[in-house]
N, C-alpha and C positions, 0 to 999 in steps of 0.2 A: 779656136785655140782648144786647145785637149784637157781638160781637167785632172788632173793626178791627185790622188785621195789616197790615206792610208787606210787600210782596210783592216780596220779592230775586230770586225768577225774573224776575219781568215788569220790572223795572228790568235786569237783566245782558242781557234780550231785546230790550229797547228800545236798549242801550248796542251789541250785537253788531249790530242792526242799522242803526246810524245810521255804525258803523266799516265795514261793505258798502256804504253810501251812499256814504261817505267815498271808499270804492276802486273807486269805480264799478260794481259790482258789485249788481243787483236780485235779491233772494229773495222767494220767494212769500211766508212770515216776515215780509217787509220793510211790506209794505204794509199790512196792520192796523195794525201795531205805528206806522207813520208819524202815524195819527188821533190817537195818544194825546200830549196834551201833558205832555211829561215833566217840564216846570215844576209843572205843578198838582200829577202825581201824587208828584214831590219834597214839595211844598207839604203834602200830604194825610199824607204819610208821617210827615214830621216832625210834623205835628197833632196826629195820633194817639198818637204817643211821648209826645208833651206831656199830651194827655188823660189818657194812662193812668198819667203818671207823678202826676198832680195827684190823678186819683181814689186814688191807692194812700197818697197824702201824707193825703189828707180821711180816710179809711176808718182808718189807722195814728192819727189824732188821735182821729176819735169814738171809737175802742177803749180809748185812753189815758185819756179822760176816765170812761169806762162808761158810755156812751149805751147804753140798749136795742136791742136790735135787731139789735146790729154784732156778729157770730162772728168768733171768732178767725180761723177757715178761710177767710172772704172776706176780712177782712185780709190773710193771707198769700196768698190766690190772685190779689187784687189786685194786690202787689208785684211777685210772680214773673213777671204779665204785662208789668209797666212794667219788669223787668230784663230779659226777654227781649226785648222791643218795644224798647226803645234798644240791646242788645249787636245788634240786627237791623239797627238804624240804625246804630251804630256801621260793623259789616260794608260795609253798601253803602257808607258814606264810606270806608270802606279800598280796597272794588273803584273807585271813582270815583277817586280819589287814585292808584293805580295806573294805570290805565288813562289818567288825564291824562299822568303823566308817559313813560308808552311812547307816547304819540302825541307829546308834546315832543321824545323823544328820537329818532324817526325823522329819517330824513335825506330831505333835500327832493331 
């Protein structure tokens, strides 16, 4: 099973690259980041969080029903993965809101 996670560092690197471009300063790190579609990256991250939460809920329900082959450890791990991915998404959202507020408070 492949584990998809939100890469907060990549999102923050992209935000820094956009900030550098907005200031008119091009950096070497900005060039590769410009090929990444931020909207697609954000949508993928949100979809991953949603998938993790749905899987955790499904496993939890199956365990509660007493289905064979569903172990408590698997249920707990999937719940923790969903929780961690949600917390990461919340932190990224908080950083984006903070960056937006900083930009809006900049003098023209």
